[in-house]
C-alpha positions as CSV (number, residue, x, y, z in Angstrom):
1,M,155.2,138.2,160.9
2,R,158.2,138.1,159.1
3,C,159.4,134.8,158.5
4,I,162.8,134.2,158.7
5,L,166.2,131.3,159.0
6,I,167.3,130.6,161.6
7,Y,170.4,128.3,162.0
8,L,170.3,126.2,165.3
9,D,173.5,124.5,167.7
10,T,174.0,121.0,168.2
11,H,172.6,120.3,171.7
12,V,169.2,122.3,170.4
13,V,169.3,119.3,167.7
14,V,169.7,117.4,170.4
15,W,166.8,118.5,172.7
16,L,164.5,118.6,169.8
17,Y,164.9,115.5,168.8
18,A,164.5,114.5,172.4
19,G,161.4,116.4,172.9
20,L,162.3,118.5,175.5
21,V,161.3,121.8,174.5
22,E,160.7,122.9,178.4
23,N,165.0,123.4,177.7
24,F,164.2,126.3,175.8
25,S,162.8,130.1,176.2
26,R,159.5,130.7,175.3
27,P,161.2,133.5,173.1
28,V,163.0,131.2,171.7
29,R,160.3,128.0,171.7
30,D,158.7,131.0,169.2
31,L,161.2,131.3,166.8
32,I,162.2,127.4,166.3
33,N,158.1,127.7,165.6
34,E,157.2,130.4,164.1
35,N,160.8,129.9,161.3
36,E,162.5,127.9,159.1
37,M,164.9,126.2,160.9
38,R,168.4,125.2,159.3
39,I,171.3,122.6,160.7
40,S,175.2,123.6,158.9
41,P,176.0,120.9,157.5
42,I,178.9,120.3,160.4
43,I,176.2,119.4,163.0
44,R,176.0,116.0,161.1
45,L,179.5,115.5,161.8
46,E,179.0,116.7,165.7
47,L,176.1,114.0,165.7
48,Q,178.0,111.4,164.3
49,Y,181.0,112.0,166.2
50,L,178.7,112.3,169.8
51,Y,177.4,109.1,169.0
52,E,180.7,107.0,168.4
53,T,181.5,108.5,171.9
54,Q,178.0,107.1,172.8
55,R,177.3,110.5,174.3
56,I,173.8,109.9,171.8
57,T,172.5,106.9,171.5
58,V,170.9,107.7,167.9
59,E,173.0,108.3,164.3
60,A,173.2,111.8,163.3
61,N,171.3,110.8,160.2
62,V,168.6,109.1,161.8
63,I,168.1,112.6,164.0
64,V,168.4,114.6,161.2
65,A,166.2,112.7,158.9
66,D,163.3,112.5,162.1
67,L,163.5,116.4,162.3
68,S,163.4,116.6,159.0
69,N,160.2,115.2,158.6
70,R,158.7,116.3,161.5
71,L,159.1,119.9,162.1
72,G,160.2,121.0,158.5
73,L,164.6,120.6,159.5
74,H,167.5,121.1,156.2
75,V,170.6,121.1,156.4
76,C,172.3,124.1,154.9
77,D,173.0,124.1,151.0
78,K,175.6,126.4,151.4
79,L,178.8,126.5,149.8
80,F,181.3,124.7,152.5
81,N,184.3,127.4,150.8
82,S,182.2,129.9,151.8
83,I,182.0,128.5,155.3
84,V,185.2,128.5,155.4
85,D,186.3,131.7,155.0
86,Q,183.9,132.7,157.4
87,A,184.9,130.8,160.3
88,V,188.5,131.6,159.7
89,L,187.0,134.5,161.1
90,V,185.7,133.6,164.5
91,K,189.4,133.4,165.9
92,W,187.5,133.5,169.9
93,T,187.0,129.9,170.1
94,R,189.6,126.3,169.4
95,D,186.3,124.3,168.6
96,P,185.8,123.8,164.9
97,F,182.9,123.0,164.9
98,D,182.0,126.2,166.7
99,R,183.7,128.0,164.3
100,L,182.0,126.0,161.2
101,I,178.6,126.7,162.7
102,V,178.9,130.3,163.5
103,G,180.7,130.6,159.9
104,N,177.3,129.3,158.4
105,A,175.5,131.4,160.6
106,Q,177.0,134.3,159.1
107,L,177.1,134.2,155.7
108,G,173.9,135.8,156.1
109,Q,174.2,137.4,160.0
110,D,171.2,134.4,160.2
111,I,170.0,133.7,164.0
112,L,171.5,130.9,165.8
113,I,170.0,129.3,168.6
114,T,172.9,128.0,170.9
115,K,173.0,128.5,175.2
116,D,176.7,128.5,174.6
117,R,177.4,131.4,176.1
118,N,180.7,132.1,174.3
119,I,178.9,131.6,171.0
120,R,176.6,134.1,172.8
121,Q,179.0,136.8,173.7
122,H,180.7,136.7,170.7
123,Y,177.5,136.3,168.1
124,P,175.6,139.6,167.6
125,H,172.6,137.4,166.2
126,A,173.2,134.7,168.6
127,N,170.2,133.8,170.9
128,W,169.0,132.3,174.0
């Protein structure tokens, strides 16, 4: 099987950190286990925002470092301006985090693992 690049949405990162793998379908678990994982840099900002608003209890950099060490997760290093160019085209949501997350994955037409129904309806490479 060929290894592909997959991107993770914010809630997927939080659930992986918490060990809540039962939240994922078998096909999503297989994608996560068998492929190279990336997150958009904006995920770090959204995680920190969730921490600061007390929706999660661990800071963003701790989560990302832990998943990097345990699972080989990497923060994407694509040029931010290129990501924004793609995000500008994402007109079906007003959520700036979602626009940038999708824009990041869209640059390479990569898979995005997300439970978000709106993203799944509009981004053809979204999986759940």
